[in-house]
C-alpha positions as CSV (number, residue, x, y, z in Angstrom):
1,M,0.0,0.3,0.1
2,T,1.1,3.3,-1.2
3,A,0.9,6.4,1.4
4,D,-0.8,9.7,0.1
5,L,1.7,12.3,0.4
6,G,0.1,14.9,-1.9
7,F,1.8,15.1,-4.8
8,P,0.5,15.4,-8.4
9,A,0.0,12.0,-10.3
10,D,2.5,12.7,-12.4
11,L,5.2,13.0,-9.8
12,T,4.3,9.6,-7.7
13,A,4.6,7.5,-11.4
14,T,7.5,9.5,-11.8
15,I,9.0,8.8,-8.0
16,A,7.5,4.9,-8.9
17,A,9.4,4.4,-12.1
18,A,12.4,5.4,-10.0
19,R,11.8,3.1,-7.5
20,R,11.0,0.2,-9.5
21,H,11.8,-3.1,-7.7
22,G,9.8,-5.8,-9.9
23,L,11.1,-9.4,-10.4
24,G,12.1,-8.7,-14.1
25,D,14.6,-6.2,-12.8
26,L,16.7,-8.4,-11.1
27,L,17.8,-9.7,-14.4
28,T,18.6,-6.4,-15.9
29,R,20.5,-5.0,-12.8
30,T,22.3,-8.1,-12.9
31,A,23.5,-8.2,-16.6
32,A,24.9,-4.5,-15.7
33,R,26.8,-5.0,-13.2
34,T,28.3,-8.7,-14.3
35,P,27.2,-8.4,-18.2
36,D,30.0,-11.8,-19.0
37,R,29.6,-13.7,-16.2
38,P,27.9,-17.3,-17.1
39,A,24.2,-17.4,-16.3
40,L,22.5,-19.8,-17.8
41,I,23.7,-23.1,-18.8
42,W,21.5,-25.7,-21.0
43,R,22.8,-29.0,-22.6
44,D,25.9,-27.4,-24.4
45,H,24.7,-24.0,-24.8
46,T,25.7,-21.0,-22.2
47,D,24.0,-17.5,-21.9
48,S,26.6,-14.9,-20.5
49,F,24.0,-12.3,-18.3
50,A,24.1,-9.9,-21.1
51,E,23.2,-12.7,-23.4
52,L,20.5,-13.5,-21.4
53,D,19.1,-10.3,-21.1
54,D,19.3,-10.0,-24.9
55,V,17.2,-13.0,-25.4
56,V,14.9,-12.2,-23.0
57,N,13.9,-8.3,-23.9
58,R,13.8,-10.1,-27.7
59,T,11.0,-12.7,-26.7
60,A,9.2,-9.8,-24.0
61,N,9.1,-7.8,-27.2
62,A,8.4,-10.4,-29.7
63,L,4.7,-11.4,-27.1
64,T,3.9,-7.9,-27.2
65,A,3.8,-7.7,-30.9
66,R,0.9,-10.9,-30.0
67,G,-0.9,-8.7,-28.1
68,V,0.3,-10.0,-24.4
69,A,-0.2,-7.3,-21.9
70,R,0.0,-6.4,-18.2
71,G,-1.8,-8.6,-16.2
72,D,-2.4,-11.2,-18.4
73,R,-2.0,-14.8,-17.1
74,I,0.2,-17.0,-19.4
75,A,0.8,-20.8,-18.8
76,V,4.1,-22.3,-19.0
77,F,3.5,-26.1,-19.6
78,S,7.1,-27.2,-19.9
79,H,9.7,-29.6,-18.3
80,N,12.9,-27.8,-17.2
81,C,14.8,-25.7,-20.2
82,R,16.4,-22.8,-21.3
83,E,13.2,-21.7,-22.8
84,F,11.1,-22.0,-19.8
85,V,13.8,-19.5,-18.2
86,I,13.6,-17.4,-21.1
87,A,9.6,-17.2,-20.8
88,Y,9.8,-16.9,-17.1
89,F,11.7,-13.6,-17.5
90,A,10.2,-12.2,-20.8
91,L,6.9,-12.6,-19.0
92,A,7.8,-10.6,-15.2
93,K,9.2,-7.8,-17.1
94,L,6.1,-7.2,-19.3
95,G,4.0,-7.4,-15.8
96,A,2.1,-10.6,-17.4
97,V,1.1,-13.0,-15.0
98,S,3.1,-16.5,-15.1
99,V,1.2,-19.6,-14.5
100,P,4.0,-22.5,-14.2
101,V,1.9,-25.7,-14.7
102,N,2.8,-29.4,-13.2
103,F,4.0,-31.5,-16.8
104,M,2.6,-34.0,-14.5
105,L,-0.9,-33.7,-15.1
106,N,-3.5,-34.9,-17.4
107,A,-5.4,-32.8,-19.6
108,D,-8.4,-32.6,-17.8
109,E,-5.8,-31.3,-14.9
110,V,-4.4,-28.9,-17.2
111,A,-7.7,-27.6,-18.1
112,Y,-9.1,-26.5,-14.9
113,I,-6.3,-24.7,-13.8
114,L,-6.1,-22.6,-17.8
115,D,-10.0,-21.9,-16.5
116,H,-9.5,-21.2,-13.2
117,A,-6.6,-18.4,-14.0
118,G,-8.4,-17.6,-16.8
119,V,-5.2,-17.6,-19.0
120,S,-4.7,-15.6,-22.2
121,G,-2.3,-17.8,-23.8
122,V,0.4,-21.0,-23.2
123,I,3.6,-22.0,-24.1
124,A,4.0,-25.3,-24.0
125,E,6.8,-28.0,-24.7
126,D,6.5,-30.2,-27.7
127,A,6.6,-34.0,-25.6
128,L,3.6,-32.3,-23.6
129,E,1.5,-32.0,-26.9
130,P,-0.8,-35.3,-25.7
131,V,-1.7,-33.3,-22.8
132,I,-1.5,-29.8,-24.0
133,T,-4.1,-30.2,-27.2
134,P,-6.9,-32.0,-25.4
135,A,-6.7,-29.2,-22.3
136,I,-6.9,-26.5,-24.9
137,E,-9.6,-27.6,-26.9
138,G,-12.1,-25.0,-27.6
139,R,-10.5,-22.4,-25.4
140,A,-9.9,-18.9,-27.1
141,L,-6.4,-18.6,-26.8
142,T,-4.8,-15.4,-28.1
143,G,-1.3,-16.6,-27.6
144,R,0.6,-19.8,-28.6
145,G,4.5,-20.6,-28.2
146,W,5.7,-24.1,-29.0
147,I,8.9,-25.3,-27.4
148,G,10.5,-27.8,-29.3
149,L,13.1,-29.5,-28.1
150,A,12.9,-32.8,-29.6
151,G,12.8,-30.4,-32.8
152,T,9.2,-30.7,-33.5
153,A,7.9,-28.4,-35.7
154,A,5.3,-25.8,-34.0
155,P,1.7,-27.1,-35.2
156,A,-0.6,-25.0,-37.2
157,G,-1.7,-22.2,-34.4
158,W,1.4,-21.9,-32.5
159,D,4.5,-19.8,-32.3
160,D,8.0,-21.3,-32.0
161,V,9.3,-19.9,-29.5
162,A,12.9,-19.7,-30.9
163,T,11.4,-17.1,-33.4
164,W,10.9,-15.0,-30.5
165,F,14.4,-15.3,-29.6
166,G,15.5,-13.4,-32.6
167,H,12.8,-10.4,-32.6
168,G,14.4,-7.4,-34.1
169,D,13.9,-5.4,-30.9
170,A,16.5,-5.7,-27.8
171,T,15.4,-2.6,-26.0
172,A,13.8,-3.4,-22.6
173,P,10.0,-3.3,-22.0
174,D,8.8,0.1,-21.2
175,V,6.4,-1.5,-18.7
176,L,6.2,-0.5,-14.7
177,V,5.7,-3.3,-12.5
178,G,4.1,-2.2,-8.6
179,D,6.1,-4.3,-6.5
180,D,2.6,-5.9,-5.5
181,D,1.2,-6.6,-8.9
182,P,0.6,-10.2,-9.3
183,I,3.5,-11.7,-11.2
184,Q,2.7,-15.4,-10.8
185,L,-0.2,-17.9,-9.6
186,M,1.6,-20.9,-8.1
187,Y,-1.1,-23.9,-8.1
188,T,-0.4,-25.7,-5.0
189,S,0.4,-29.4,-5.2
190,G,-3.1,-30.5,-4.5
191,T,-3.6,-31.8,-0.7
192,E,-7.8,-30.9,-1.7
193,S,-9.8,-31.8,-4.3
194,R,-9.0,-29.1,-6.9
195,P,-5.5,-26.8,-6.2
196,K,-5.8,-22.9,-5.6
197,G,-3.8,-20.5,-7.5
198,A,-1.3,-18.8,-4.8
199,V,-1.1,-15.3,-5.7
200,M,2.3,-13.7,-5.6
201,T,4.2,-10.5,-6.3
202,S,7.4,-8.9,-7.0
203,R,7.5,-7.5,-2.8
204,A,7.1,-11.0,-1.5
205,L,9.3,-13.3,-4.1
206,I,12.1,-11.0,-3.5
207,Q,11.6,-10.6,0.4
208,Q,11.5,-14.0,0.0
209,Y,15.3,-14.2,-1.5
210,V,16.7,-11.9,0.6
211,G,16.3,-14.8,3.2
212,C,17.4,-17.4,1.0
213,I,20.9,-15.5,0.4
214,V,21.4,-14.6,4.0
215,D,20.2,-17.5,6.0
216,G,20.9,-20.0,3.2
217,G,24.5,-18.8,2.7
218,M,24.6,-18.0,-0.9
219,A,26.9,-15.7,-3.2
220,A,27.5,-14.8,-6.6
221,D,30.1,-16.8,-6.8
222,D,28.2,-20.5,-6.6
223,V,27.5,-22.7,-9.4
224,E,24.1,-24.3,-9.1
225,A,22.8,-27.5,-10.6
226,H,19.1,-27.0,-11.0
227,A,17.7,-30.7,-11.3
228,L,13.8,-30.0,-9.6
229,P,11.2,-29.0,-11.7
230,F,11.0,-25.1,-12.2
231,Y,7.0,-25.4,-12.0
232,H,7.4,-26.0,-8.8
233,C,7.9,-23.0,-6.0
234,A,11.2,-24.5,-4.4
235,Q,13.7,-25.1,-7.3
236,L,12.5,-21.6,-9.0
237,H,12.2,-19.0,-5.7
238,C,14.4,-20.4,-3.5
239,F,17.2,-21.2,-6.2
240,L,17.2,-20.4,-9.9
241,T,15.9,-16.7,-9.2
242,V,18.2,-16.1,-6.5
243,D,21.0,-17.0,-8.7
244,V,20.3,-14.8,-11.1
245,Y,19.4,-12.0,-8.5
246,L,22.9,-12.7,-7.6
247,G,24.6,-13.6,-10.4
248,A,25.5,-17.3,-9.8
249,T,25.8,-19.3,-12.5
250,S,22.7,-22.1,-13.1
251,I,23.2,-25.2,-14.5
252,V,19.7,-26.8,-16.0
253,L,19.1,-30.4,-15.7
254,P,15.7,-31.9,-17.5
255,G,15.2,-33.7,-14.4
256,P,16.9,-35.7,-10.9
257,D,18.4,-38.5,-12.6
258,P,21.2,-39.4,-10.2
259,A,24.0,-40.8,-13.2
260,L,22.8,-36.9,-14.7
261,I,23.1,-35.3,-11.8
262,L,26.4,-36.3,-10.3
263,A,27.9,-36.3,-13.8
264,T,27.2,-33.0,-14.1
265,I,28.8,-31.7,-10.5
266,E,32.5,-33.4,-11.8
267,R,32.1,-31.9,-15.7
268,Y,31.1,-28.2,-14.4
269,G,32.4,-28.1,-10.5
270,V,29.3,-27.5,-9.1
271,T,29.0,-26.3,-5.7
272,K,25.7,-26.3,-4.7
273,L,22.8,-28.5,-5.1
274,F,19.3,-28.5,-3.9
275,C,17.2,-32.0,-3.5
276,P,14.3,-33.3,-1.6
277,P,15.2,-36.2,0.5
278,T,14.5,-38.8,-1.9
279,V,16.6,-37.8,-4.7
280,W,19.5,-37.5,-2.0
281,I,18.8,-40.9,-0.9
282,G,19.1,-41.4,-4.8
283,L,22.4,-40.3,-5.1
284,L,23.7,-41.6,-2.5
285,R,22.5,-45.2,-3.6
286,H,23.6,-44.9,-7.1
287,P,26.6,-46.8,-7.9
288,A,28.9,-43.7,-9.2
289,F,28.7,-41.8,-6.0
290,D,31.7,-42.8,-5.0
291,T,33.4,-42.6,-8.2
292,T,32.3,-39.7,-9.2
293,D,34.4,-36.2,-8.3
294,L,32.4,-34.4,-5.9
295,S,34.9,-32.7,-4.4
296,S,33.8,-29.1,-5.3
297,L,30.2,-29.6,-4.1
298,R,30.5,-27.2,-0.7
299,K,26.6,-26.3,-0.4
300,G,23.7,-29.2,0.1
301,Y,20.1,-28.0,0.6
302,Y,17.1,-30.2,1.8
303,G,13.6,-30.1,1.7
304,A,9.7,-30.6,0.4
305,S,9.7,-33.6,3.5
306,A,11.6,-34.4,6.5
307,M,14.9,-35.8,6.7
308,P,15.5,-39.1,7.8
309,P,18.4,-39.0,10.7
310,E,20.0,-41.9,9.4
311,V,20.4,-40.9,6.2
312,L,21.4,-37.1,7.5
313,R,24.4,-38.7,8.9
314,E,25.6,-41.1,6.1
315,L,25.4,-37.7,4.2
316,A,27.5,-36.1,6.9
317,E,29.8,-38.9,6.6
318,R,30.0,-39.4,2.6
319,L,30.1,-35.4,2.0
320,P,32.1,-34.1,4.5
321,G,33.3,-30.8,3.1
322,V,29.1,-30.0,2.3
323,A,27.2,-27.5,4.6
324,L,23.7,-28.9,4.4
325,W,20.8,-26.5,4.6
326,N,17.1,-27.6,5.7
327,F,14.8,-24.8,4.3
328,Y,10.9,-25.6,5.4
329,G,7.7,-23.4,4.1
330,Q,5.1,-23.6,1.5
331,T,3.8,-22.6,-1.6
332,E,2.1,-19.5,-0.4
333,M,5.5,-18.5,1.4
334,A,7.1,-18.0,-1.6
335,P,8.0,-20.6,-0.1
336,L,10.5,-20.5,2.6
337,A,9.4,-20.1,6.3
338,T,12.0,-21.6,8.6
339,I,15.9,-22.6,8.5
340,L,18.0,-25.3,10.0
341,Q,21.4,-24.0,9.1
342,P,24.5,-26.4,8.8
343,H,26.0,-26.5,12.4
344,E,22.6,-27.5,13.6
345,Q,21.9,-30.2,11.1
346,L,23.4,-33.4,13.9
347,T,22.6,-31.5,17.1
348,R,18.7,-30.6,16.8
349,I,18.3,-33.6,14.2
350,G,14.6,-33.6,13.2
351,S,14.3,-29.6,13.7
352,A,13.3,-27.6,10.6
353,G,15.2,-24.3,12.6
354,R,13.7,-21.2,13.3
355,P,12.5,-18.5,11.0
356,S,14.3,-16.7,8.2
357,L,15.3,-13.3,7.9
358,N,11.7,-11.5,7.2
359,V,9.2,-14.3,8.7
360,E,7.6,-14.1,12.2
361,T,6.4,-17.6,13.2
362,R,4.1,-19.2,15.9
363,I,1.9,-22.2,17.0
364,V,-1.5,-21.9,17.8
365,D,-4.4,-23.9,18.9
366,D,-7.7,-24.5,17.1
367,A,-8.9,-20.9,18.7
368,G,-5.7,-19.0,16.9
369,E,-4.3,-18.5,20.1
370,P,-1.0,-19.1,21.0
371,V,0.3,-22.5,23.0
372,P,3.3,-22.8,25.3
373,A,6.5,-24.4,24.2
374,G,6.5,-27.9,23.8
375,T,3.1,-28.3,22.5
376,V,1.6,-28.8,19.4
377,G,-0.9,-26.8,17.5
378,E,-1.0,-25.4,14.2
379,I,2.4,-23.2,12.8
380,V,1.4,-20.0,11.2
381,H,3.4,-16.8,9.5
382,R,3.2,-13.4,9.2
383,S,5.7,-12.0,6.6
384,P,6.0,-9.9,3.9
385,Q,6.6,-13.0,2.1
386,A,2.9,-14.5,2.1
387,T,0.4,-14.6,-1.1
388,A,-1.5,-11.8,-1.7
389,G,-4.2,-14.9,-1.8
390,Y,-5.8,-17.4,-3.4
391,W,-7.3,-16.5,-7.0
392,N,-10.5,-16.0,-7.2
393,D,-11.4,-17.6,-4.1
394,A,-12.0,-15.4,-1.6
395,A,-13.5,-18.0,1.1
396,K,-10.3,-19.7,1.3
397,T,-8.3,-16.5,1.4
398,A,-9.9,-15.5,4.2
399,E,-9.5,-19.1,6.2
400,A,-6.2,-19.4,5.4
401,F,-5.5,-15.4,6.7
402,T,-7.9,-15.9,10.0
403,G,-6.6,-13.6,12.7
404,G,-3.9,-11.5,10.8
405,W,-1.9,-14.9,10.6
406,F,-1.3,-16.6,7.6
407,H,-2.3,-20.4,8.5
408,S,0.0,-23.3,7.3
409,G,-2.3,-26.2,7.8
410,D,1.0,-27.8,9.1
411,L,1.5,-29.5,12.9
412,G,4.3,-28.3,14.9
413,V,5.8,-28.0,18.0
414,M,8.1,-24.9,18.9
415,D,11.1,-25.9,21.9
416,A,11.8,-22.7,24.0
417,D,15.3,-21.7,22.4
418,G,12.5,-20.7,19.1
419,Y,13.3,-24.3,16.8
420,L,10.7,-25.6,15.1
421,A,9.6,-29.5,14.9
422,V,7.1,-30.2,11.9
423,V,5.0,-33.2,13.4
424,D,2.4,-33.5,10.4
425,R,-0.2,-31.8,8.0
426,K,-3.2,-31.9,9.8
427,K,-4.4,-33.9,7.1
428,D,-1.7,-36.8,7.7
429,M,-1.9,-37.1,11.3
430,I,-3.6,-40.0,12.1
431,K,-6.2,-40.6,14.8
432,S,-5.9,-44.6,15.7
433,G,-7.7,-45.8,18.4
434,G,-8.7,-42.8,20.0
435,E,-4.8,-41.6,20.1
436,N,-2.8,-39.1,17.9
437,V,-0.2,-40.8,15.8
438,A,2.4,-38.4,13.6
439,S,3.0,-40.4,10.5
440,R,6.9,-38.7,10.7
441,E,8.1,-40.3,14.0
442,V,6.7,-43.4,12.4
443,E,8.6,-42.9,9.7
444,E,12.0,-42.0,11.5
445,A,11.4,-44.9,13.7
446,M,10.9,-47.3,10.7
447,F,14.4,-45.7,8.8
448,E,16.3,-47.0,11.8
449,H,16.1,-50.4,10.4
450,P,19.2,-51.3,7.8
451,A,17.3,-52.7,5.8
452,V,14.8,-49.6,4.8
453,A,15.8,-47.1,1.9
454,E,12.4,-45.6,1.9
455,V,8.8,-45.6,4.1
456,A,5.8,-43.3,3.7
457,V,3.2,-44.0,6.9
458,F,-0.5,-43.2,7.1
459,G,-4.2,-44.4,8.5
460,I,-6.1,-46.2,6.8
461,P,-9.9,-46.3,7.5
462,H,-10.5,-49.5,10.0
463,A,-13.6,-50.8,11.8
464,Y,-11.8,-51.5,15.2
465,W,-9.0,-48.7,15.5
466,V,-10.8,-45.8,13.1
467,E,-7.7,-45.3,11.5
468,A,-4.9,-48.0,11.1
469,V,-1.3,-46.6,11.1
470,T,0.3,-48.7,7.7
471,A,3.8,-48.6,6.6
472,V,5.0,-48.7,3.0
473,V,8.5,-49.8,2.6
474,V,11.2,-50.0,-0.1
475,P,13.7,-52.2,1.0
476,K,17.5,-51.3,-0.2
477,P,18.9,-52.8,-3.3
478,G,19.6,-56.3,-2.7
479,V,19.1,-56.2,1.2
480,A,16.5,-58.9,2.0
481,V,14.0,-58.4,4.8
482,T,10.3,-59.6,5.3
483,A,7.0,-57.3,7.0
484,E,7.7,-59.7,9.9
485,E,10.8,-58.4,10.8
486,L,10.0,-54.5,10.0
487,L,6.7,-55.4,12.6
488,A,9.0,-56.7,15.6
489,H,11.1,-53.4,14.9
490,A,8.4,-51.2,15.1
491,R,7.7,-53.0,18.6
492,D,10.8,-52.1,20.1
493,R,10.6,-48.6,19.3
494,L,7.2,-47.3,19.5
495,A,4.3,-47.2,21.8
496,G,1.5,-50.0,20.9
497,Y,-1.1,-47.2,19.6
498,K,1.8,-45.8,17.1
499,R,2.8,-49.2,16.0
500,P,2.0,-50.2,12.0
501,K,-0.7,-52.6,11.7
502,F,0.2,-53.0,8.6
503,V,3.4,-53.8,6.6
504,E,3.9,-53.6,3.0
505,L,6.8,-54.3,1.0
506,V,7.2,-52.2,-2.5
507,E,9.6,-51.2,-5.4
508,S,9.3,-47.5,-5.5
509,L,6.8,-45.1,-3.8
510,P,4.8,-43.1,-6.0
511,K,6.0,-39.2,-6.1
512,N,5.2,-36.0,-7.7
513,P,8.1,-34.6,-9.7
514,S,9.6,-32.4,-6.7
515,G,10.0,-35.8,-4.7
516,K,6.9,-35.4,-2.3
517,I,5.3,-38.9,-1.8
518,L,2.0,-39.4,-2.5
519,K,0.4,-40.8,0.4
520,R,-3.2,-40.0,-1.3
521,D,-2.3,-42.9,-3.7
522,L,-0.8,-45.0,-1.2
523,R,-4.2,-44.7,1.0
524,A,-6.2,-45.4,-2.5
525,T,-4.0,-48.7,-3.2
526,F,-3.2,-49.8,0.2
527,G,-6.7,-48.7,1.5
528,H,-8.3,-52.2,1.6
529,L,-6.0,-53.7,4.0
530,G,-8.1,-52.3,6.9
531,V,-11.4,-53.1,5.3
532,D,-10.6,-56.5,4.7
533,A,-9.0,-57.2,8.2
534,S,-12.3,-55.9,10.2
């Protein structure tokens, strides 16, 4: 909100132009500051910051020529690639609202987001044509961009985005984007029947970048590999855009393949890497881990879910030169909320750390009142990083901001020193036999068994227990273990009501591209166990 200082409108506008600090300005300023530094490496192509700024300006002007204007919502439906990054910054410079879309969704799910966001254009990757074609059928779109990563020609009605890159005008677009103008719609990953569109502004995102830099030890000399999807806020807003802001080098990978990540670290001297725990586990278990030169790696980050204590200890042993940070947050917080620092990893195992620089966090009860240290309640935040609200959903926005705090939907407990421990998502707390069971506590106990590579714990309907604690386990390769052995292991470590009633062994767990385990899929697959036993 801008105060009325009594200035004429034209003077107010002039001052606003001089004070501008939008998302698109970050690239412009870094290109002016360090034009020749490598900015973006995609496959065998490298853009300096000056070159990246040039192609982004050309793309923005090509989009303007096609009618894209400030406030328009434009969906980007693609795997990680150079084209995604260019489109993202081009839209930001225009003040258009980018809408990154999860490439794992089906056509109906994509169509819902396009309709809900009211998009006027779509930029889509050729490999996703079987999904995007039915998703846009019958919808009036004024703009369509085709990313031909496989070399396929743009179909009728689509522009090849490569032609945008060669647009004749490389001047910066003359568009003033306000700090609190919507700049992106980030759709939540779907714990409910329909995802919500979190409205993000430049002010919120840049405040979060400052927290990442200060509390996350980030610097201009970082060389980072980006393997997790850019449609997700963690890789895009905790890492990629922060690197552009600082002038660090970003190596874009198409996905989190452990072999490719390891080879990239060695080839480019990568110093910085973010992975959710599932991907760190994949790296540790890969046969090339011990033969790859990882000596350049100095900073490691994890988030999205809790890191099993045994994996933390293994990382400390096998990557002793790597400082680790735990980032906890969510889409609506842009997304960082709390950080556990490197020197605290082994002394405060299981903690999500303390609030980041621009965040205030507390634990409240169901009435929104603060609870004493050591008491479980809902995690809430106050911060300029918070979403401006949910797109076209006043009711859910009001619910989320009850009492002037953003309500995370996570349950947690804070100790007397202000360190947060996330207990569970509200929806993942298991009510078994009248007692609350935190799935994460059971998972950590199961992880202590030497045969367990991955585990997911959740509740399924049961006539006697109401919800029966159920564990689905992925054994380590080549290690034999039985469900009975795992149940005996749980008996030695957990109170009776917390022990799994069912243990199932599987080859893999369902995950979304950001590495989160899809417990809703597991409930659907194994829900019959409780019914059959009733």
